[in-house]
N, C-alpha and C positions, 0 to 999 in steps of 0.2 A: 352186295359187293359194289364198291365204288369203281367207276371207270374214269380214267383221265388223270390229270396231274394233281398232286396233293398241294395244299396251301404252303407247307413248309418248303417243298421243292421249288415251287414258283417263286417264293420269296427269296430263296438262295440264288436263283438265276437272275432275278431283277437286281438284287443287291450286289451281285458279282459282276454286273455289267454285261451279262450275256444277252439279256432281252432289252431291246431298244424301245419297243412299244408293244402294247397289248390292247386289242380291241375286244370288248366284252359285249355280248349281245344275248338277248333272251327272247324266246318265242314260246308263249304259254309257260310251261314249267321246265323247259329245256334251255340250259345255259350253254353258250359256246365261247371259247377264247381263241383268238387269232394272235399269235405271238410273232413279232418281227425280231429276228436275231441281229445282234450288233456284231457284224463281221468286220474284221480288220482288213 
């Protein structure tokens, strides 16, 4: 079972202007995303 956000959902948020920036990091085999929201 996958935990976290799906690629299609993240793509929709980015293309819709909801996400201003995303920081991607990896430690061994664990990936993390930190998303900054584009609040008006």
